[in-house]
C-alpha positions in Angstrom: 3.6 -17.9 -3.8 3.3 -16.2 -7.0 0.7 -14.0 -5.9 2.0 -13.3 -2.3 5.5 -12.2 -4.1 3.3 -10.3 -6.6 1.2 -8.6 -3.9 3.9 -8.0 -1.3 6.9 -6.8 -4.0 4.3 -4.2 -5.3 3.9 -3.0 -1.8 7.6 -3.0 -1.1 8.0 -1.1 -4.6 5.3 1.4 -4.3 4.7 2.1 -0.4 8.3 4.2 -0.2 7.2 6.1 -3.3 3.8 6.9 -1.9 5.5 7.8 1.2 7.9 9.9 -0.1 4.9 11.7 -1.9 3.0 12.3 1.4 5.7 13.6 3.1 6.1 16.3 0.1 2.6 16.9 0.3 2.7 17.6 4.0 5.6 20.2 3.6 3.9 22.0 0.8 0.6 22.1 2.2 1.2 23.3 5.6 -1.1 26.3 6.8 1.5 28.0 8.8 4.5 28.8 7.0 6.8 29.6 9.5 5.9 26.1 11.3 8.4 23.4 10.0 6.7 20.2 9.4 9.1 17.1 10.3 8.0 13.6 9.1 11.0 11.2 10.1 12.2 8.2 8.0 10.9 6.0 10.9 6.8 7.3 10.1 7.7 6.2 6.3 8.9 2.5 7.2 6.1 2.4 9.7 3.8 3.2 6.4 5.8 0.6 4.2 5.2 -1.8 7.3 1.5 -1.1 7.3 0.9 -1.9 4.1 2.8 -4.8 4.0 0.8 -6.0 7.2 -2.4 -5.0 5.4 -0.9 -7.4 2.3 -0.4 -10.2 4.3 -4.0 -10.1 6.1 -5.7 -10.1 3.5 -3.8 -12.6 1.3 -4.1 -14.9 4.4 -7.9 -14.2 4.7 -8.0 -15.0 0.9 -6.0 -17.9 1.7 -8.3 -19.6 4.4 -11.5 -18.8 2.9 -10.8 -19.7 -0.5 -7.7 -21.9 -1.3 -6.1 -22.0 -4.4 -6.1 -25.8 -5.4 -4.5 -27.1 -8.8 -7.1 -29.1 -11.1 -6.7 -31.3 -14.2 -8.7 -30.1 -17.1 -9.8 -33.4 -19.2 -11.3 -32.1 -22.7 -12.8 -34.8 -25.1 -13.9 -34.0 -28.3 -17.4 -35.7 -29.6 -18.1 -36.3 -32.9 
């Protein structure tokens, strides 16, 4: 649960920052200055949802192929 929380939480934190940066990039690098570029908030939320979906797919594939197991380590000192 710790790994899932870390990955999805980081996507939820940095995803909107990435989306807003992408929106500013699109507005200021348009070729025709008279044409308005409109990127709606629903598109930004879709970008964040896509990032979270990619995280879930990668974490599920990782969990199915190589599950995390608890193991006990017993160390013995030999003299």
